[in-house]
N, C-alpha and C positions, 0 to 999 in steps of 0.2 A: 889583674885584668879587668878593664871596664869597656863596655861597648856602647856606642852612640845609639840612643833609643830609636831614632828614625831609621837608621841603617837596619837595626834588629827587626823592626816591624815589616820592613820591605822583605827581609830575609825570610821571615815567618810566612808572609803572603805567598812568596815564591814556592816554598816547599809545600804549603797547604794546597795551592793550586795543582801541584803534581800528584798529590795524594787524592785529591777530588777527581782529577782526570783519570787516575788509575782505577778508583772505585767505579767511575761511570763507564769505563771501557769494560771492566770486569762484568758489570751488570748487563751491558750490551752483549758482550760475548756469551754470558750464560743464557740470556733471553733468546737470542737468535739461534744459538746452537741447539737449544731445546726444541726449535721448530714451532709451528703453530697453525691454526686454522685459517681459512679465508676470512677476512674481516667483513662481517655482516653489519649493515646499518639498518635493516629492515626486512620483514618477511610477512607473508600471509599465506593462505591456502593456495594461491595461484602464482605466487612470484617470490623470489629472494634476491636482494639487492646487496652487491659487494662494492665496497670502495677501498681504493689503494692510495691513501695519503702517505706523506713521508713520516711514518710512525714506526715504533718498534713493533707493533702488532703486524704491520705489513711486511717489514723486514724479516720477521720471524717465519711468516708464511712463505716469502719468496725464497728463503734460504734452501728450500728443498729443490728449487730449479737452478741453483748456482753451485759451481764446483769450489767449495771452500774448504781449506786445510785447518779445521778447527784445532787439531792437535798441536800443530806448529804455532798457531796464535796463542794457545794457552801457555805453550812453553816460552815464547817471547814475553808474555805478561808475567810469568812466574820469575823471570830474571830480574824484575824491577823489585828491589827490596825497600820497601817503605812500611812505616808503622800504620796501624789503623788510625783513623781520624781522631777518635776520642783520646787515644794514647798520645797522639801528637800534640793535641791541645794541652795536655797535662804537661808535656815537656816544654812547650812553648812558654808556659807560665814560669817554669823554672829558668828558662833562658832570659826572661824579662828581668829577673832579679840582678842580672849582671850589669845592666844599664844603671841600676840604682846604687851599685857598689862603687862609690867615689866620694870624695871629700871626707867629711867627719864619719860618715858611715864606715869608711874603711877602718876607722879606729874602733868603733863601738859595735860592729857587727861582723859575723863570721863570713869567711870567704865563700861565695856561691859556686863551689866546685862543680856540682852536678849541673848547673845552669851553663858553666863555661864549656863542659863537655858537650852539652846539647848544641851550643852555638858552633863549636868546632864541627860537630857532625853536620849541621845544616849547611855550613860553609863548603863541606866536602861533597854535598849532593849536587850532582850535574842536573840541574833542573831542566835546561834546554834539551839535553840528550834524552831525558825521560819523556818529555813532551813529544819529541821526534819519534821515539819508539811507540808510544801510545797512539800517536796520529797515524803512523803506519798500520797499526791494528784496526784503528777506526775505518781507515780507508778500505782496508780489506773487507771489513763489515758492511761498508757503504754508509758511514755515518760521520758525525762530527763530534767534537768534544762538548757541543752544547746539548747533547742528547737528542738531537734532531736527525732524521734519516733522510739523506739526499743520494742522489745518483743511483737510485735503485733500479732505474731503467726497466719498469714493468712493460713498457712498449716492446722491448726486445724479447720479453718472456710471454707476450699476449697469447701465441698459440698454446703454449704449454699451460698457462693459466685457464684459458678457455676449456681446453680438454679436461682439465682437472675439475672445474666447475660443472661441466656436463656430467661427468661421472659422479660428482658429489650430489647433484640435485636430480638428475635424470631429465632436465629440461633444456631446451636450446638457449643459448646465451647471446645476448646483444650488448653492444658498448654504447654508452650515453655520455654526454658532456656533463661536467659538474654543474654548469649553470642550470641544466634541466632539473637536476636534483634540487638545487637551491630555489628554483621557481616553484617546484612541487611543494617544498617546505613551506614557502610563503603562502601558497594557496591553501595548504592544509591549515595554517593558522587562521585564515579567514573563515574556512569551513567550520572549524571548531568554535569560533566566536558565534557564528550564525547558530550552530547547534545548541550553544550554551543559552542564547536568547530564546530558542525554541523551548528548551528544558525550563527556563524560568517562567515563561508564558504557561507552560503545562503545569508547573507547580501552582500558579495562580488559579488555574481551573480547578485543581484538585482542591485547594482551599476553599474556593467558592462552592464547590460541590459538597464538601463536608458541612459547610455552613447551611446550605440549602436542604441537605439530608436531615440535619439537626432540627431545622425549623419544621420540615415535613413530618418528622417523627414526632415532635412535641404537638403538632396540631392533630395528628392522628391519635396520639395517646389522650389528648385532652377530650376528644370526642368519643372515645371508647369507653363503654360502660365497665365498671369494676367487676361485673359478673363474668367477664372473660377470664378472670383469675381462677374461677372454678375449675377450669380445664387444666391449670398448672397444679393445682392443689387436690385435684380429683374429688372436689366437693367437700373435702374434710374441714375447711375453714368456713366459718359463719361470717359472710360479708354483708349481711343486711345492715348492720350497724354503721358500715362504711360506705354505704350507697350514695351518701351526699358528697363524697369526696371523688376526686379524679385520681387516675393511676399515678401521674407524676406527683401529686400531693402525698400519696400513701408512700411512694418510693423514697421521698425526701424526708419523711418523718422518722422520729425516733420512737422506739417501743414505748417509752414513758409518755409521750404525747398522745399515742392512740389509746393508751390505757385510761385516759382521763374521759373517754367516751363511754357511756353506759353500755355495759354488756360485752366490752372488749377486755379480755384478760391478756396476760403476758404472752401466752402461747399464741393466741389469735393474732396479737399485734406483730410478733416476730414472723410468723408464717405469712401474714399479709404483706409485710414489707419485703420479705425475700421474694415472694411471688411477683409483687409489682416491679421490683428491681430487675429480676430475671425477664419478664416480659418486655420491659422498657428497653433493655439491652437488645433482645431479639428484634424489636421493631427498629430501633436505630440501625443495626447492622443490616437489616433487610432493605433499607431504602436505596432507591436510585433517583438521581435528580429528575424532576418532572418539570417539563417546560409548558407553561400554560399561556397561550397567546391572549386569552381573554382576561387573565389576571396576571399582569406582567410584573407587578412590584416585587413579589417574593423571589422570582427567579432572574430578575434583570441583571443582577451582579454576575451570576453564573453564565447567562447568555452572552453577556459583554466579554467576559473572560474567554469563553469559547470562541466567539468571533474573532477576537484578537489572535488566538492560536491558529484557528483554521485559515484565516486570511493570511497570516504570516507563513504557515506551511505552503500556501500557494507560491510564494516567493522562492521556496526551497526545492521545488520540484526539479530544477536543473542542476542541483548540487550532486556532485559524485558520491555515490554510496560506498561507504567504507574504504575511503582512499587509504593507500599504504602509508603507514607512519614512518617517516624517515628523519634522519638528523642532518643538518647542513654539513657540507664538505668544503674544504679549501679549493679555490680556484685552481684549475689544472689537474685536479685529482681524476684519476681514471676510474670509472664507475662500470660495473657489469650487471646486467639485469638477466637473472635466469628465470624462465617462465614468461608469463604475460606481462608485457611492458604497458602498465597503466598509469604511468607517471603523468601528471597534470602539466600540460605544456606551458602554462603560466596563466596570468590574469588573476583578478581578485574575485572572490565570492562574498564580499561584504554585503550584508543584507540588513540595512537599517530597518528598525521596526517603527511603523507609523501607527500611534495608538488610535483605537476605534472607540468612539463614544457609544452611550446606550442606545440612542436613535439609530444610528448607522448599524449597530449590532442587530437590532430587531429587523431592520430592513433586510439584512443579509440573511437572517433566519427565515424570512418569509419566502425567499427563493431557494434556500439550501437546507431546509428543515431535516431531510434525510441525514445529511452529514452531522448535524448537531445531535440527532438521536443516535447516530452510529458510535459517536465517541463514547469509549469505555464500555461498549457493548461486547460482552464476551461469551454470551449464551449460544449453545450449539442448537438448541431447539429440538434436540433428539437424543435418545440414549441408544448407544450401540454397545455390542459385546466388548468385554474388557480388553481382549487382545487387539481389536481394531482401535480402540481408544488410545492404547499405549502407542501404536504405530503413529497415529495422528499426532499424539503429543510430542513426537520426535521431529516433526516436520516444521520447519519455519519458512513461510512463503517469502519467495525472492522475486526479482524481476520489478519492472516499472509498470505500475498501474496507477492511473490518474484518477483515483477514487478511494474513498474510505469504506472498506468492507464492514458490514455488520458482523457481529460475533458468529451467528449462524451461517453466513455466507463464507467466512473464512474456514469455518468447520466444514462445510460443504466442499470447498476447494481441496482442503486437505484430505477429506474422505475419498475423493477421486484419485488424488496422488497416491494415497496408501493402498486403495483397493484396485486401482488400475482400470477395471471395467465395471461401470456402475450405471445405475438409472437414478437421476435426480427428479423427483416427481413433486418438487415444491409447488404450493398454491401459486396461482398467477399473481404477479405484482411482488414477489419476494426476490427477484433478481437472479434467476437461474443463468441468464446470459453472463452476468458479472462473475459468477462462480467459475464458468468456463474460462473466460478471459483471464482470470487470475492464474489458472492452471496453464494457459498459453504463455503468459509472461514468465511464470516460474520456470517451465521447461526450456523457454528460449534463453533464459539466464544460465541454464546448465548446458547450453549448446544444442538442445533438441529443438529444431527450428521449423520442422515441417508439421504444421497443424492443418486440418481439413474440417471444414464445416459443410454438413449436408442439411438442407432445410427446404421448406416449400419454396417454389420459385418466387413467390410474392415477397419473401422475407429476405432475399439475397441482400438487397440494398440496405435493409435494416441492420444486418450483421456487418456490413462494410462500414456503416456510419458509426456502430458502436465500437467497432475495433479501432477505428481512427480516432475516435473521441477519448477512449479510455486506455489505450495501449500506443507504443511506439512501433508496432509490428506492421510490416508492409502487408497489404492485401492483394489477392489475385482473384478476379471475378471470372469464374469459368463459365461465361455466358456471353453471347454476342459475337460480333465480327472478330474480336481479339482473343476469343477464348483459347485458341490453340497456343498463341504466343504467351499468353498468361500462364497457361498450364506448363509450358516448357520452363518459363521463368521461375515459377514456383518449385518445380522439381530441381532446378539447378541451384537456386539461392535460398529457398525457404520462405518462410512467412506464413500467412494464413490464406489458404485457398478456399473459396466459397463456391459451392455447387448446389443446384437444385436437385430435387429427387430424380428428375429425368435422367441427369448425368450419371446415375448410378446403375442404370439398367444395361443389360447386355448389349454390346455393340457400341456403347458410349465411351468416351475417353477414359473415365475412371476405371471402366472394367478392362479395357483393352490396352491402354497406354501407360499404365502406372509403373514406373521404373524406380521409384524411390521408396523408402520405408515411411510410414506415416507414424510420426511420433505421438500425435494425439488426434483422435477423431471425435468431433461433437455432432450429434444428430439432434436437431431441433424438431419439435413436434413429432417426437419419435413414435407416438401411436400410429403414425401413417405407415409404419413398417410392420404393422401387426398381422397382416395377411401373409403367411409364408409362400403362397403360391404365386404372389405378385413379383414381377421382375425387379421393381425398385426395393422390395423388401429383401429379396435375395442378394441385390447388390449392396444393400446396408449390411447385411450379415457378412458377406465377403470382405468388405472394407474393415468391419469390426475384427475379423480374424487377422487381417494384416496389420492392424494398428497396435502399437505397444500399449497405448492408453485409449480408452473409449468411454465417452460420457453420453448417455441418451438424456434428453431433456424434454419434459412434457409436464404441463399443469393439469392435464386431464386425469381424473381419478381412476386410474386403470384397475384399482382393486375391485371396482364393481363389475368388470368383465374378466374374470380370472384367466379364462383360456387365452385371451389376447395378451394379457399380462404375462403369462407364462412363456409365450412365444419370444417376447422381447428379452425376458430374463434368460432364456435359453440361448440367444445370440450372444449374451455377455458372458455366460458361463455354460459351457457344454455339458457339465454334470448337473445342472439345475433340474431338468426334467426328471432325473433319477431321484434327486433329493426330494423334490416335491411329491413324487409317487409315493415315497416312503412315509411322508407325513400327511398324506391325503386325509382329509376329514377332521384334522385337529388345527384349530386356529393359532394356538400357541406355537405348534410345530411349524406351520406355514411361516409365521413371523420370524422364528428363529432361522429358518432355511434360507430366507431371502434377505436377512439382516446384513450380510456382507456386500450385497451388490444394489440394494434398494434404500433410498433415503428420501423421506417426504416430511416437510414441515408446513403447518398451516399459519396463516397470519396470527390468529389468536394465540399461537404457541410461542411465537418469537418476537412479535412487536408489542412491547409493553404499552406504547402510546397508542397502538392500533390506528394508524392513519386512516381517516374516514374515507379518503379518496385515493384511488390508484390511477394514475394516468399514463398512458402508453401512446407513443407516437408511431404509428404504423406507416412506414414509407413503402408505398407500392410502386413497383416498377411498371409504367404503362406499356400498352401494346402499341404496335405500329400504327394502327388506326386511330388510337387515342392521340398519339403525337401528331398525326396528320391533321385531325380535326382541330387540335389545339393551336397549331402554327397558322392554320388558315384564319382562326379567330384573331390571333395576334396581328396578322397583317392587315386584317379589316379594322383592328383597334376596338373590337366589340368585347368589352369586359365580362358581361355575363355569359356570352358564349365561351369565353376562355375558361371561366369557372366550371361550365357545364361539360367541357370537351372530355373529361375523364370519367363520365358518369353514365354512360350508355349501358344498355342491358348486357351488351357483350364485353364491357370494359374489364380491366384488370381489377379495379376497385370492386365491382360487383362480385367478382370471383373471390376476392378477399373476404368480403361480407359473408358469403356462403361458407367459406372455410372457417371463419370465426364461429359461426352459428353451429356448424357441424362438429367442430372439435370441442366445443364446450357446452353442448346442450344440457348436460347435467348441472352446469354450474348455476343456473337460474334463468332469468328472463331478461330480455333485451329491449331497449328502446333505441330506434335509429332516428336521428334528426338530419334533416336536409333543408336547405333553403328553397329547393326548386320542386314545383309540382311534377315536372316531367320525371325527376328521380323517384318521386313517391309512386308514380305509376310503374316505372321499371321494377322498383323494389317489391311492390304488391304482386306484380306478375311472377317475379322470379321466386319469391318465398312461398307462394301458395297458401295453403290452409293454416300455416302457422303464423301468417301475418294478421294483425288486428289493427283496425282503423281504415283508412288513414284519418288522422286528425289534421286538418288543414283549414285554410281560410274558406269561409262559406259553409262549413259544417257547423251546425247549431250547438249551443252549450250542452243541451240534453243528449245529442248524439255523441258528442265528445266524451261525456261522463259515462255513457253506456258502453263505449268502446274500452274506456279504462276499467270499468267493472268487469267486463268479459275477460279482459287481459289479466286482471288480478285473480280471477277464478280459474284461469287456464292452468295447464300443467307446465312444468319447467320446459324451456325450450321456445315459449311463446315469444313473439316479436311484435312490439308496438311501433307503427310506422307514422312518424310525425313530421309536419312541416315546422321548422324551428320558430318561425315568427308567430305561429298559431298555438303551439304547445307550450311555449315558454312561460306562460301566465296561467293562473287560475286552477292548476291541476296538481293533485298530490298522487304520486305514482310510486309508493314505496315498495310495491311488489317487484320492481325492476332493481337488479343489482349490477347491471351492465348497460353502458350507454356507447353508442357509435355515433361519432360526428362525421358525416359522410364527406364534408368538405369544411375548410376553415371559414369562419365568419369574419366580416369586416369588423364587427364590434365585439370585443371579448366579453362585454357584459351580456350580450345576447346568449353566448355559450354558457356563461356562468349561471344565468337564470334557468336555462334549460336543464342543465345539470341538477339545479336545486329541486327540480320536480321529483326526482328520486332521492337526491342526497339531502335529507332533511329530517327533522325530529320524527321518530317512529321508525326510521330505517335501521334494521338490525344487522344487515350485512354490509361488508365493505363494498363500496361502489367502484367498478372499474369504468374508466373512460378511455375509449380507443378513437384517436384522431386518424382518419385515413388521409394520407398526404401523398402528393406525387412530386418527386424531385424534379429539379430543373424546370420549374413551371411557376405560374402565378401563385400556386399554393406555397411553394417554398419562399417566394418573395414576400407573401403575406405573412407567413410565420416569422421571418426575419424581422419585418417592420413592426409586427404587432407584439413581439416579445416584450418590449418595454411597456407598451400599453397594457398588456395582460398583468405584468408584475405590479404596475401602478394600480389597476383595478383590483387585483387581489388584496393589496395592502389596504386600499380604501374599503373594500367590502368587509374586511376583518375588523376594521376599526370603527365602523360607523353602522348603526342600526338602520339608517336610511338608505343604505347603498342598494338594497333590493328595489327600491321605489325610484331611486334617482341615479342610475348608472351613468347617465349622460354627463354627470359632473366631471368625469375623468376621461371623456372620449375626446377625439380630435376630428378634424374635417375628413370625412370619408372621400369626398371629391378629390382632394389633394392627394390622398393615399392611392386612389385609382389611377390618377394621372402619373404618379411615380412608377406604379407597377407596371402600366403598360409601356412606359418609355423604357424601363429597365429590360423588360421581355423582348421588345423590339431589337434593342441593342444586342441582347444575347444572342438571338437567332440571325442577326445580320440584316435586319430590315431597316431601311433608312427611316428616320423620324418624319412624321407628317406635320404640316402646318395646320 
């Protein structure tokens, strides 16, 4: 018997296909009958996404919702008698011998009896019938012989699937289109690419920081006398013979090299080298990058790298935070989202990086120095009990905050969250407001959206501006004609409500109409609630009790008035009076008792670079009379009257000056600058005995110096009243550490020179500069138009020693500026322009 080779191969292929079909059907039957879980393509803390493509995983899950007789299917499958594939391939090889058994081979080779038997068996296999039976089983399973699953009809089972997913996750379920998932995946890819660029830029910053730290350490070690090694060796090593060497030279030496020096033995050499290397290591590890604007060369690479990173991060602020990581799905796939549906609708988040050169980097530093110094700052500035520190360590700040927190600020925000009701007493200028805003943003991210700020009435607008600038939270001003509407809107939808202290009194809205819970309460200038008998203090106390979290903010050092301090602590912790009574008379006991509710840091504790100047914009809400005088001046087109409209003795600004001086009398001495003689007279009359001067045009140089000398000798709380054009030259007033600019000046150089009277060599305290500003007025217009001038002047003044004498070099036409401001204000109040 001989068989045609072509016929034989076709026969083998047919039988092989039946065996493979049988195996595939067997696998599908085993897989689907064993059941499965809902096929998940991604999950996080808030959501879980399920996709139902035509796959075995989907079929196995859907089997629980379909009435299938798996026993009958297994019985049908068992009726198909075919060998396993490996066994069949061996049989096929035997069968192929029959096609070669012809011609001379029939004479010289033995008959392939086994192969002939295999061929006969293959010819007896009814391949079409087997495929038909297997296809029937496949159809019952909802699949094809290509191992793809079709006709699963999850749409018909949607109700059962949804109920199962709700039971599985405990979350509501929504159905989305496959295209949405794929658009989300595409957006995710661009986000990941942007983050990869950010990480690369950050790696460059860290590399530059290491190089700068190494250079700083080397310079410090080179200028450090070797006698410092006495502290490491406890004076046991004689270092006199090595006094001519530097510490790096000793550290890099071998003992044999030092032993060549007269009087240096092997023991001395080894101990000196070990001490030098140990000290060098400590110095290197203790370095933090120092940015020196006056000596740019050593730190330019670091500043440039950091400028590139910070400017690129500005472009990333609208990127979704921690988007759900999903995989693509085939078109038409049913997708269910359990929990929060945060899938990105589409679009690209590509963020190409524009490299910044060194000159642009230094310009950026000039206006954003705080952010440069904030990078990598992780210090808390304070020690707290271990159990509190552990709770703080477990907190990761979340939410959207458009600023970089310093390490101590982040620590303060976490302290608030960990302890829930606290008093932050950080020194002025350390950003207490920012710490509160970080808490607001964090809680809003957790769904706790009702924040309430209580502050002096003059600071309401300040809070509103800060919240709008640094967060995405809506604000509701509980003041003015719309206060009731705003109050209802806040109670209904959340956000940050801003109220003055008067609104906390009995009979006011916060006391009588509050229907919602307060997630977080922030009380600014909290020392104003120190009198327990006043209605506003009682209102603050009541709100504190109602709030889940409460933070009191004050830069006034309340430790100096313990009784008032204890009142505020008692509002925050009802057990505090008892705790303090138990430790009365012991300083350490008092500190331990208040450690859980009180946190205070000073600038010298937390700012390594100790910025010599702290500037604060005080936006003061005008009184109706102020506005009336101002609009009259605008209609008349009288620029100087416009500037003076908010400066009368009864004005809101004059009240704010009194508040500043009363709230921080212990902080030091103050200089108030104004352009106008009329304001000088009002200030002198309002301030009474604590006012010195005035220093103004027409006052002789001798009388000016006498006023400065008397001011210098006076007690803390003294105020020197100055006309800015008269006092901006020729006086050194280091006794002052606070400056108030009553109104913005047309020339930023004039302000800079005035500030320089106190902020100059010999000043040992950080100087605070308060700019009193009125919103929606000539002052706001001036600030907007002068920002670029001020930044330009700042850069000029820093770069040139002649800036103090030639500030006009960077000024522009004041006449043009005045015309622009008057025109803009007339348009704002609806006054027609005049020819």
